[in-house]
C-alpha positions as a printed Julia matrix, in Angstrom:
83×3 Matrix{Float64}:
   1.85   -6.61   -4.1
   0.92   -8.85   -7.03
   0.03   -8.31  -10.65
  -2.56   -9.53  -12.73
  -4.72  -11.91  -13.81
  -5.61  -10.01  -17.29
  -6.6   -12.11  -19.81
  -5.54  -15.42  -18.64
  -2.01  -14.12  -17.37
  -0.16  -15.65  -13.92
  -0.44  -13.44  -10.73
   3.28  -12.52   -9.89
   5.16  -10.12   -7.04
   5.85   -6.83   -8.3
   7.17   -5.52   -4.74
   7.69   -6.75   -1.21
   6.95   -4.52    2.07
   9.71   -4.75    4.29
   6.93   -6.12    6.89
   3.65   -8.31    6.35
   1.02   -6.18    6.26
  -2.92   -6.86    6.46
  -5.97   -3.84    6.85
  -4.12   -1.15    5.28
  -5.42    1.2     3.39
  -4.58    1.86   -0.26
  -5.63    4.25   -2.97
  -4.29    4.72   -6.6
  -2.58    8.09   -7.2
  -1.48    8.06  -10.99
   1.22    5.36  -11.61
   1.69    5.38   -7.7
  -0.01    3.14   -5.0
  -0.22    4.86   -1.27
  -0.53    2.28    1.27
  -1.17    3.76    4.9
  -1.4     1.96    8.24
  -2.27   -1.65    8.49
  -1.43   -4.66   11.17
   1.86   -6.11   10.84
   2.7    -9.81   11.63
   0.57  -12.24   13.83
   0.58  -10.27   16.95
  -1.6    -7.77   15.12
   0.88   -5.06   15.83
  -0.63   -1.54   14.28
   1.85    0.38   11.65
   1.96    4.15   11.27
   3.64    4.04    8.06
   2.73    5.28    4.73
   4.44    3.87    1.58
   4.59    4.26   -2.11
   4.83    1.9    -4.92
   5.68    3.23   -8.48
   4.22    0.79  -10.9
   6.33    2.46  -13.58
   9.73    1.48  -11.88
   8.72   -0.94   -9.37
  10.12    0.95   -6.45
   8.85    0.97   -2.73
   9.21    4.06   -0.95
   8.48    5.19    2.47
   7.11    8.43    2.37
   6.1     9.34    5.59
   3.95    8.36    8.88
   0.67    8.89    9.83
  -0.19   11.05   13.24
  -1.15    7.65   15.3
  -1.02    3.61   13.88
  -4.36    2.62   12.21
  -5.85    0.07   10.47
  -9.25   -0.78    8.9
  -9.17    2.61    7.26
 -10.53    3.77    3.82
  -8.39    6.43    1.53
  -9.89    7.87   -1.55
  -8.09    9.91   -4.35
  -9.67   12.82   -6.52
  -7.82   14.59   -8.83
  -4.45   15.29   -6.84
  -5.49   15.16   -3.41
  -5.59   11.95   -1.42
  -8.09   11.91    1.71
């Protein structure tokens, strides 16, 4: 994950997922980013992992699994609920 650029700031890495991931569903929930599913690696292996990135501590935690692996999905957060 990257942070920046804001008003001329450089982009820098703030966390690494264990595997490269693309096309994941991501939403903000307070100070956290929730990352679910996606494709891992060049072999286009679908992921069922759900990750939480805490921006205040810089920690990345696997918080669950999707019922089935998925990619190209979307997520939305309203109040405290995430869909």
